C-alpha positions as CSV (number, residue, x, y, z in Angstrom):
1,M,73.1,109.8,112.3
2,T,72.7,112.9,114.2
3,E,74.4,116.1,112.9
4,D,77.0,116.1,115.5
5,E,78.2,113.0,115.1
6,L,78.0,113.9,112.3
7,R,80.3,116.9,112.3
8,A,82.6,114.6,114.6
9,L,83.1,112.3,111.6
10,V,83.8,114.6,108.9
11,R,86.6,116.6,111.7
12,E,87.8,112.5,112.1
13,V,88.1,113.0,108.8
14,I,89.9,116.1,107.5
15,T,92.6,115.6,110.9
16,S,93.1,111.7,109.4
17,R,93.5,113.2,105.6
18,A,95.6,116.2,106.9
19,A,98.0,114.7,108.7
20,P,101.4,113.4,106.5
21,H,101.4,109.4,105.6
22,P,104.0,108.0,108.2
23,T,106.2,107.7,105.2
24,E,106.1,110.4,103.3
25,R,108.5,113.4,104.2
26,A,106.8,116.4,106.2
27,R,108.4,119.0,104.3
28,P,108.1,118.4,100.7
29,S,112.1,118.4,99.2
30,A,113.2,122.1,97.4
31,S,114.4,119.8,94.2
32,H,111.2,119.5,93.3
33,A,109.8,123.0,94.0
34,R,108.8,124.6,91.1
35,L,110.2,128.6,90.4
36,A,108.3,131.5,90.0
37,M,108.7,132.9,86.6
38,V,107.9,136.6,85.2
39,A,106.7,134.8,81.7
40,P,106.0,131.0,81.3
41,T,107.4,129.8,77.8
42,P,104.3,129.1,75.8
43,A,104.1,125.7,74.6
44,G,105.4,125.6,70.9
45,S,108.2,127.7,71.2
46,P,112.0,127.3,72.0
47,C,112.6,124.6,74.8
48,V,114.5,127.3,77.1
49,I,117.0,123.6,77.5
50,E,117.0,121.9,74.3
51,P,116.2,125.2,71.6
52,Q,116.0,123.3,68.9
53,V,112.4,120.8,70.0
54,G,109.2,122.5,71.4
55,C,108.2,123.6,74.7
56,N,106.3,120.8,76.1
57,Q,105.5,122.7,79.3
58,C,107.1,119.3,81.4
59,G,108.4,122.2,83.8
60,Y,112.5,121.5,83.1
61,C,113.3,125.0,83.3
62,V,110.6,126.1,86.0
63,S,112.3,123.2,89.0
64,M,115.9,122.5,90.5
65,G,116.1,120.1,87.5
66,H,114.2,117.2,88.8
């Protein structure tokens, strides 16, 4: 395999993997986005949503509820 053939193969693979799959949405849903927090809740501290349990870093409190 020549260097030019290898480059063409690499470009082809990158292009095919960069394109969204036909069944995927072109843009991610806002409901799955993570919100930036100033200070994330440390593991083991009271959960923001359910204060009677410890935080297990599930991410619910920094998402749009999904």
